[in-house]
MDAnalysis code that builds the backbone (N, CA, C; Angstrom):
import MDAnalysis as mda
import numpy as np

u = mda.Universe.empty(492, n_residues=164, atom_resindex=np.repeat(np.arange(164), 3), trajectory=True)
u.add_TopologyAttr("name", ["N", "CA", "C"] * 164)
u.add_TopologyAttr("resid", np.arange(1, 165))
u.add_TopologyAttr("resname", ["UNK", "UNK", "UNK", "UNK", "UNK", "UNK", "UNK", "UNK", "UNK", "UNK", "UNK", "UNK", "UNK", "UNK", "UNK", "UNK", "UNK", "UNK", "UNK", "UNK", "UNK", "UNK", "UNK", "UNK", "UNK", "UNK", "UNK", "UNK", "UNK", "UNK", "UNK", "UNK", "UNK", "UNK", "UNK", "UNK", "UNK", "UNK", "UNK", "UNK", "UNK", "UNK", "UNK", "UNK", "UNK", "UNK", "UNK", "UNK", "UNK", "UNK", "UNK", "UNK", "UNK", "UNK", "UNK", "UNK", "UNK", "UNK", "UNK", "UNK", "UNK", "UNK", "UNK", "UNK", "UNK", "UNK", "UNK", "UNK", "UNK", "UNK", "UNK", "UNK", "UNK", "UNK", "UNK", "UNK", "UNK", "UNK", "UNK", "UNK", "UNK", "UNK", "UNK", "UNK", "UNK", "UNK", "UNK", "UNK", "UNK", "UNK", "UNK", "UNK", "UNK", "UNK", "UNK", "UNK", "UNK", "UNK", "UNK", "UNK", "UNK", "UNK", "UNK", "UNK", "UNK", "UNK", "UNK", "UNK", "UNK", "UNK", "UNK", "UNK", "UNK", "UNK", "UNK", "UNK", "UNK", "UNK", "UNK", "UNK", "UNK", "UNK", "UNK", "UNK", "UNK", "UNK", "UNK", "UNK", "UNK", "UNK", "UNK", "UNK", "UNK", "UNK", "UNK", "UNK", "UNK", "UNK", "UNK", "UNK", "UNK", "UNK", "UNK", "UNK", "UNK", "UNK", "UNK", "UNK", "UNK", "UNK", "UNK", "UNK", "UNK", "UNK", "UNK", "UNK", "UNK", "UNK", "UNK", "UNK", "UNK", "UNK", "UNK", "UNK"])
u.atoms.positions = np.array([
    [-3.497, -3.763, 17.815],
    [-2.791, -3.995, 16.184],
    [-3.711, -4.531, 15.610],
    [-3.976, -5.351, 14.581],
    [-5.056, -5.843, 13.722],
    [-4.714, -6.884, 14.056],
    [-5.501, -7.881, 14.239],
    [-5.701, -9.377, 14.169],
    [-6.621, -9.475, 12.801],
    [-5.818, -10.772, 12.229],
    [-5.985, -11.129, 11.007],
    [-6.526, -12.805, 11.056],
    [-7.512, -12.925, 11.661],
    [-7.207, -14.790, 11.856],
    [-8.336, -14.691, 11.167],
    [-9.295, -13.948, 10.508],
    [-10.270, -14.765, 9.908],
    [-10.009, -13.950, 8.848],
    [-9.390, -14.666, 7.470],
    [-8.552, -14.077, 6.626],
    [-9.962, -13.996, 5.482],
    [-10.981, -14.788, 5.906],
    [-12.230, -14.795, 4.830],
    [-12.885, -13.366, 4.476],
    [-12.973, -12.204, 6.003],
    [-13.384, -11.568, 5.762],
    [-12.162, -10.365, 4.901],
    [-10.732, -10.461, 5.514],
    [-9.729, -9.771, 4.637],
    [-9.432, -9.886, 3.224],
    [-9.548, -11.125, 2.909],
    [-9.778, -11.684, 1.732],
    [-10.567, -11.297, 0.731],
    [-12.085, -11.231, 1.201],
    [-13.206, -10.149, 0.298],
    [-13.394, -9.144, 0.484],
    [-12.157, -8.125, 1.215],
    [-12.188, -6.978, 0.971],
    [-11.041, -6.825, -0.043],
    [-10.094, -7.422, 0.237],
    [-8.729, -7.451, -1.015],
    [-8.920, -8.186, -2.368],
    [-10.426, -8.766, -2.894],
    [-10.885, -9.119, -3.738],
    [-11.558, -8.145, -4.758],
    [-12.725, -7.065, -3.563],
    [-13.274, -6.567, -3.760],
    [-12.530, -4.542, -4.755],
    [-11.453, -4.835, -4.313],
    [-9.957, -4.092, -5.077],
    [-9.652, -3.702, -6.216],
    [-10.382, -5.011, -6.887],
    [-10.588, -4.950, -8.545],
    [-11.317, -4.425, -8.672],
    [-12.195, -4.224, -8.318],
    [-13.792, -3.906, -8.654],
    [-13.686, -2.280, -8.627],
    [-12.776, -1.321, -7.661],
    [-12.187, -0.352, -7.336],
    [-11.122, 0.579, -7.702],
    [-10.290, -0.312, -8.329],
    [-9.276, 0.136, -8.398],
    [-8.405, -0.765, -10.551],
    [-7.775, -0.572, -10.757],
    [-6.699, -1.215, -11.977],
    [-6.023, -1.968, -11.177],
    [-5.249, -2.585, -10.622],
    [-4.503, -2.583, -9.865],
    [-3.044, -3.926, -10.840],
    [-2.411, -4.212, -10.705],
    [-1.315, -4.372, -10.929],
    [0.055, -5.109, -10.410],
    [-0.053, -5.729, -10.149],
    [1.518, -7.084, -9.527],
    [2.529, -6.000, -9.802],
    [3.750, -5.424, -8.706],
    [4.403, -5.022, -9.530],
    [5.917, -5.947, -9.114],
    [5.822, -6.295, -8.241],
    [7.328, -7.238, -8.204],
    [6.946, -8.003, -6.203],
    [7.101, -9.855, -6.337],
    [7.837, -10.204, -4.776],
    [8.347, -10.669, -4.437],
    [8.244, -10.902, -2.848],
    [9.648, -11.520, -1.957],
    [9.106, -12.620, -1.319],
    [10.596, -13.268, -0.780],
    [10.297, -14.107, -0.270],
    [10.631, -13.512, 1.783],
    [9.970, -13.274, 2.876],
    [10.315, -12.986, 4.155],
    [10.328, -14.385, 4.663],
    [11.563, -14.318, 5.443],
    [11.618, -15.414, 5.990],
    [12.540, -15.487, 6.789],
    [13.167, -14.130, 6.901],
    [14.219, -13.480, 8.703],
    [13.163, -13.470, 9.890],
    [13.025, -13.623, 10.808],
    [12.295, -13.019, 11.977],
    [12.290, -11.572, 12.280],
    [14.063, -11.169, 11.915],
    [13.640, -9.711, 12.322],
    [14.185, -9.676, 10.595],
    [13.308, -8.362, 10.345],
    [13.621, -8.127, 8.610],
    [13.456, -6.289, 8.349],
    [13.952, -5.847, 7.333],
    [13.498, -4.693, 6.853],
    [12.938, -4.635, 5.297],
    [11.522, -3.818, 5.094],
    [11.213, -4.197, 3.658],
    [10.669, -3.224, 3.350],
    [11.353, -2.528, 2.414],
    [10.634, -1.814, 1.825],
    [10.950, -1.044, 0.566],
    [9.661, -0.554, -0.349],
    [8.951, -0.204, -1.146],
    [9.114, 0.864, -1.498],
    [10.033, 0.994, -3.057],
    [10.007, 2.503, -3.697],
    [9.515, 2.465, -4.868],
    [8.490, 3.669, -5.382],
    [7.644, 3.837, -6.679],
    [7.683, 5.503, -6.345],
    [7.772, 5.997, -7.878],
    [7.128, 7.144, -8.229],
    [5.992, 7.074, -9.161],
    [5.064, 8.144, -8.864],
    [3.980, 8.063, -9.426],
    [3.839, 9.290, -9.564],
    [2.762, 9.985, -10.832],
    [2.269, 10.713, -12.053],
    [0.957, 10.400, -12.014],
    [0.190, 11.662, -11.589],
    [-0.758, 11.558, -12.107],
    [-2.002, 12.475, -13.049],
    [-2.960, 12.373, -13.400],
    [-3.697, 13.988, -14.699],
    [-4.230, 14.427, -14.292],
    [-4.942, 13.140, -13.439],
    [-6.353, 14.229, -12.485],
    [-6.566, 14.014, -11.398],
    [-7.275, 14.868, -10.783],
    [-6.670, 15.095, -9.108],
    [-8.338, 14.496, -9.009],
    [-9.497, 13.526, -9.717],
    [-10.821, 13.281, -9.457],
    [-9.951, 11.358, -9.247],
    [-9.082, 11.442, -9.869],
    [-8.402, 9.601, -9.697],
    [-7.727, 9.476, -8.114],
    [-7.256, 8.895, -8.078],
    [-6.770, 8.081, -6.754],
    [-5.437, 7.021, -6.764],
    [-5.064, 6.186, -6.141],
    [-4.371, 5.828, -5.881],
    [-4.088, 4.724, -4.682],
    [-3.870, 2.887, -5.369],
    [-4.314, 1.949, -4.319],
    [-2.489, 1.358, -4.456],
    [-1.764, 1.437, -3.342],
    [-1.003, 0.337, -2.823],
    [-0.784, -0.047, -1.729],
    [-0.153, -1.248, -2.201],
    [-0.249, -2.608, -0.921],
    [0.824, -3.435, -1.022],
    [1.184, -4.181, 0.151],
    [2.457, -5.664, 0.180],
    [1.630, -6.183, 0.511],
    [0.971, -7.826, 0.232],
    [0.214, -8.500, 0.014],
    [0.613, -9.980, 0.312],
    [0.533, -10.825, 0.683],
    [0.288, -12.023, 0.473],
    [-0.070, -12.712, -1.357],
    [0.371, -13.613, -1.708],
    [-0.176, -13.657, -3.672],
    [-1.819, -14.459, -2.684],
    [-2.394, -14.433, -2.508],
    [-4.508, -14.733, -2.076],
    [-4.586, -13.498, -1.701],
    [-3.974, -12.690, -1.620],
    [-4.652, -11.325, -1.407],
    [-5.200, -11.429, 0.396],
    [-5.160, -12.592, 0.964],
    [-5.611, -12.740, 2.303],
    [-5.126, -11.513, 3.415],
    [-3.757, -11.691, 3.690],
    [-2.830, -11.155, 4.632],
    [-2.110, -9.984, 3.965],
    [-1.961, -8.585, 4.419],
    [-1.083, -7.612, 3.892],
    [-1.409, -6.308, 4.693],
    [-1.237, -5.288, 3.738],
    [-1.765, -3.840, 4.511],
    [-2.062, -3.398, 2.566],
    [-2.457, -2.028, 2.734],
    [-3.056, -1.790, 0.994],
    [-3.650, 0.001, 2.025],
    [-3.271, 0.580, 0.856],
    [-4.023, 1.782, 1.688],
    [-4.320, 2.530, -0.206],
    [-5.352, 3.298, 0.047],
    [-5.561, 4.425, -1.009],
    [-5.509, 6.273, -0.599],
    [-4.516, 6.365, -1.396],
    [-4.662, 7.461, -1.480],
    [-5.731, 8.734, -2.247],
    [-6.266, 9.772, -2.087],
    [-6.920, 10.652, -2.883],
    [-6.622, 11.446, -3.347],
    [-6.302, 11.583, -4.687],
    [-5.253, 13.193, -5.109],
    [-5.951, 14.645, -4.155],
    [-7.344, 14.562, -4.341],
    [-8.114, 15.726, -4.381],
    [-7.786, 16.332, -2.606],
    [-8.132, 15.688, -1.706],
    [-8.327, 15.693, -0.462],
    [-7.350, 15.453, 0.310],
    [-6.637, 14.502, -0.318],
    [-5.571, 14.288, 0.985],
    [-5.356, 13.473, 1.612],
    [-6.786, 12.504, 1.413],
    [-7.479, 11.349, 2.678],
    [-6.500, 10.000, 1.989],
    [-5.778, 9.490, 2.995],
    [-4.994, 8.432, 2.762],
    [-6.162, 7.276, 3.716],
    [-6.223, 6.401, 3.167],
    [-7.388, 5.196, 3.746],
    [-7.230, 3.977, 3.504],
    [-7.013, 3.000, 4.845],
    [-6.895, 1.700, 5.150],
    [-8.035, 0.848, 4.387],
    [-7.445, -0.258, 3.477],
    [-8.748, -0.668, 2.624],
    [-8.380, -2.130, 2.873],
    [-7.677, -2.303, 3.991],
    [-6.786, -4.078, 3.870],
    [-8.077, -4.437, 5.154],
    [-7.327, -3.829, 5.885],
    [-8.121, -4.375, 7.779],
    [-8.544, -3.325, 8.295],
    [-9.685, -2.875, 7.916],
    [-10.562, -2.330, 8.284],
    [-10.547, -0.737, 9.620],
    [-8.984, -0.502, 8.879],
    [-9.264, 0.925, 10.545],
    [-9.094, 2.648, 9.790],
    [-9.974, 2.365, 8.155],
    [-10.404, 3.988, 7.839],
    [-9.335, 5.033, 7.396],
    [-9.482, 5.668, 7.960],
    [-8.910, 6.620, 7.287],
    [-7.471, 6.683, 8.458],
    [-6.191, 7.106, 8.258],
    [-5.239, 6.925, 8.620],
    [-4.260, 8.071, 8.588],
    [-4.876, 8.972, 7.981],
    [-4.190, 9.688, 7.782],
    [-4.769, 10.565, 6.803],
    [-4.363, 12.576, 6.618],
    [-4.817, 13.084, 5.554],
    [-2.760, 13.699, 5.496],
    [-2.909, 14.039, 3.652],
    [-1.572, 14.959, 3.712],
    [-1.881, 16.526, 3.896],
    [-0.935, 16.997, 4.662],
    [-1.284, 18.361, 4.128],
    [-1.322, 19.382, 3.265],
    [-0.639, 18.369, 1.840],
    [-0.052, 19.086, 0.927],
    [-1.622, 18.618, -0.669],
    [-2.517, 19.133, 0.387],
    [-3.650, 18.276, -0.383],
    [-4.511, 19.810, -1.261],
    [-4.437, 20.016, -2.887],
    [-4.119, 18.862, -3.448],
    [-3.308, 18.095, -3.847],
    [-2.739, 16.642, -4.317],
    [-1.257, 16.854, -4.910],
    [-1.419, 16.659, -6.140],
    [-0.718, 17.891, -6.712],
    [0.150, 18.342, -7.376],
    [-0.316, 17.301, -9.299],
    [-0.898, 18.148, -10.179],
    [-1.036, 16.738, -11.238],
    [0.335, 16.904, -12.074],
    [0.399, 16.236, -13.022],
    [1.828, 15.875, -13.699],
    [3.055, 16.162, -13.240],
    [3.163, 15.884, -12.181],
    [4.031, 16.127, -11.453],
    [4.864, 14.662, -10.423],
    [6.371, 14.394, -10.777],
    [6.204, 13.378, -10.096],
    [6.663, 13.407, -8.811],
    [6.038, 12.216, -8.428],
    [5.712, 12.304, -6.935],
    [6.477, 10.675, -5.646],
    [7.087, 10.871, -5.274],
    [7.617, 10.127, -5.016],
    [6.852, 8.892, -3.467],
    [6.367, 7.781, -3.419],
    [6.114, 7.064, -2.448],
    [7.204, 6.189, -1.754],
    [7.230, 5.536, 0.002],
    [7.983, 4.857, 0.480],
    [7.367, 4.787, 1.285],
    [7.574, 3.065, 1.686],
    [6.934, 2.236, 2.036],
    [8.138, 1.685, 2.502],
    [7.908, 2.066, 4.240],
    [9.175, 1.322, 4.571],
    [8.509, 0.524, 6.446],
    [9.002, -0.703, 6.058],
    [8.471, -2.064, 7.201],
    [9.254, -2.903, 7.691],
    [9.045, -2.689, 9.321],
    [9.848, -3.240, 9.790],
    [8.851, -4.929, 11.031],
    [9.685, -5.777, 10.660],
    [9.402, -7.422, 10.612],
    [9.966, -7.711, 12.156],
    [9.152, -7.766, 12.958],
    [9.835, -8.526, 14.330],
    [9.007, -9.849, 14.554],
    [9.054, -10.792, 13.984],
    [8.777, -12.249, 14.692],
    [7.566, -12.418, 13.154],
    [6.766, -11.968, 13.521],
    [5.130, -11.919, 12.392],
    [4.708, -10.884, 12.569],
    [4.841, -9.754, 13.620],
    [4.751, -7.849, 13.936],
    [5.186, -7.298, 12.487],
    [3.774, -6.236, 12.140],
    [4.708, -5.285, 10.917],
    [4.481, -4.294, 11.912],
    [5.277, -3.198, 11.424],
    [5.099, -1.952, 11.458],
    [5.836, -1.517, 10.432],
    [5.091, -0.442, 10.186],
    [5.091, 0.451, 9.211],
    [4.698, 1.511, 8.789],
    [5.929, 2.377, 8.090],
    [5.668, 3.767, 7.865],
    [5.091, 4.255, 6.059],
    [4.227, 5.080, 5.657],
    [4.045, 5.327, 4.652],
    [4.775, 7.508, 4.594],
    [5.279, 7.117, 3.078],
    [6.120, 8.760, 2.731],
    [5.722, 8.308, 1.744],
    [5.120, 10.293, 1.229],
    [4.397, 10.429, 0.141],
    [4.899, 11.592, -0.119],
    [5.601, 12.059, -1.182],
    [6.777, 13.662, -0.928],
    [7.392, 13.746, 0.244],
    [7.269, 14.444, 0.654],
    [8.197, 14.979, 2.209],
    [6.965, 14.532, 3.271],
    [5.806, 13.605, 3.031],
    [4.630, 13.793, 4.234],
    [5.034, 12.370, 4.955],
    [5.327, 11.752, 6.194],
    [5.045, 10.364, 6.558],
    [4.431, 9.708, 7.488],
    [3.850, 8.988, 7.076],
    [2.596, 8.654, 7.915],
    [2.832, 7.255, 8.362],
    [2.138, 6.928, 9.860],
    [2.605, 6.170, 10.851],
    [1.180, 4.738, 10.030],
    [1.157, 3.395, 9.474],
    [0.018, 2.613, 9.584],
    [0.141, 1.394, 10.801],
    [-1.061, 1.286, 10.489],
    [-1.222, 0.398, 11.858],
    [-0.797, -0.892, 11.811],
    [-0.256, -1.485, 12.814],
    [0.064, -2.723, 13.012],
    [-0.798, -3.610, 12.593],
    [0.596, -4.731, 11.789],
    [-0.566, -6.257, 11.765],
    [0.566, -6.914, 11.717],
    [-0.173, -8.431, 11.485],
    [0.271, -9.514, 11.878],
    [0.546, -10.310, 10.352],
    [1.371, -10.949, 10.327],
    [1.616, -11.815, 8.609],
    [1.092, -13.307, 9.279],
    [1.471, -13.132, 10.518],
    [0.574, -15.130, 10.824],
    [1.334, -16.499, 9.343],
    [2.189, -16.444, 9.672],
    [3.374, -17.388, 8.681],
    [3.093, -17.655, 7.780],
    [2.816, -16.123, 7.365],
    [2.968, -15.814, 5.592],
    [4.516, -15.338, 5.158],
    [4.848, -16.013, 4.350],
    [6.529, -15.243, 4.317],
    [6.699, -14.920, 2.163],
    [5.647, -15.629, 1.260],
    [5.576, -14.831, 0.196],
    [4.798, -12.683, 0.586],
    [5.389, -11.855, -0.105],
    [4.882, -10.613, 0.391],
    [4.640, -10.342, -1.407],
    [3.717, -9.434, -2.093],
    [4.114, -9.040, -3.263],
    [3.439, -7.297, -3.735],
    [3.672, -6.934, -4.002],
    [3.807, -5.312, -4.297],
    [3.208, -5.463, -4.884],
    [1.869, -4.739, -4.506],
    [0.371, -4.381, -5.418],
    [0.635, -2.576, -5.903],
    [-0.031, -2.056, -6.930],
    [-0.173, -0.885, -7.342],
    [-0.922, -0.777, -7.959],
    [-2.168, 0.793, -8.100],
    [-3.510, 0.484, -8.655],
    [-3.897, 1.695, -8.541],
    [-4.907, 2.437, -10.300],
    [-5.628, 3.641, -10.094],
    [-6.930, 3.672, -9.819],
    [-7.346, 4.558, -9.263],
    [-8.767, 4.766, -9.167],
    [-9.087, 4.988, -11.032],
    [-10.111, 3.865, -11.039],
    [-10.808, 4.119, -12.854],
    [-12.091, 5.432, -12.686],
    [-11.774, 6.419, -13.623],
    [-12.253, 7.548, -13.910],
    [-11.830, 7.888, -15.577],
    [-13.168, 9.299, -15.752],
    [-12.818, 9.562, -17.269],
    [-11.217, 10.314, -17.608],
    [-10.619, 9.750, -16.730],
    [-9.347, 10.865, -17.680],
    [-7.853, 9.654, -17.297],
    [-6.537, 9.670, -17.734],
    [-6.060, 9.091, -17.897],
    [-5.820, 8.486, -16.511],
    [-4.565, 7.334, -16.609],
    [-4.915, 6.429, -15.224],
    [-3.397, 7.005, -14.466],
    [-3.338, 6.731, -13.159],
    [-1.857, 7.069, -12.834],
    [-0.971, 6.199, -13.696],
    [0.306, 7.184, -13.834],
    [1.113, 6.225, -14.002],
    [2.642, 5.557, -13.156],
    [2.682, 4.857, -13.126],
    [3.590, 4.597, -11.896],
    [5.413, 4.592, -12.437],
    [6.544, 4.982, -12.088],
    [7.577, 4.391, -12.520],
    [7.610, 2.951, -11.552],
    [9.086, 2.788, -12.019],
    [9.562, 0.874, -11.726],
    [9.415, 0.534, -10.202],
    [8.562, -0.871, -9.929],
    [8.539, -0.194, -7.984],
    [9.769, -1.723, -8.113],
    [10.557, -0.573, -6.396],
    [10.968, -1.740, -5.820],
    [11.301, -2.111, -4.571],
    [10.548, -3.491, -4.309],
    [9.960, -4.235, -3.216],
    [11.210, -5.265, -3.220],
    [12.467, -4.519, -1.825],
    [13.704, -5.135, -1.581],
    [12.782, -5.747, 0.115],
    [13.617, -6.758, 0.595],
    [13.558, -6.975, 1.696],
    [15.552, -7.846, 2.739],
    [15.584, -7.239, 3.465],
    [16.743, -6.667, 4.252],
    [16.865, -7.636, 5.551],
    [17.678, -8.720, 5.714],
    [17.720, -9.497, 6.896],
    [18.529, -8.141, 8.388],
    [17.797, -8.372, 9.489],
    [18.330, -7.923, 11.013],
    [19.674, -7.788, 11.605],
])
């Protein structure tokens, strides 16, 4: 389980995202229940295999949370927030251009612990477990890597929380 006690390091990594990606905040939620299910649903379409997407759920200060990059060409999925490196490779890489692809993030909260599964198309990836350390406000972040071609287009993102 990733320990995020030294938030200065995590915050530095998260803030460097703005150098790597054009990131936008999709929406935010309050998570106060000890047992909860969080979900993020978004559709995206890319127009250039040289780009990739960033998806994350973090506290408003970008100190605690999860975030990953998907490389459209190689299918490599990399944890960018908690130092876990490559967490998976998509079997169906490269991702097809100009096709709507569905991304679903399913997070189970048990006290401060988060267990997450990423679904991209029909592939499922287990994200390394992490802890929130008292954070209750979380926001969805979406972005695309700058390139000499059009940015990834995102549909409306839906971030929801349901107490168990």
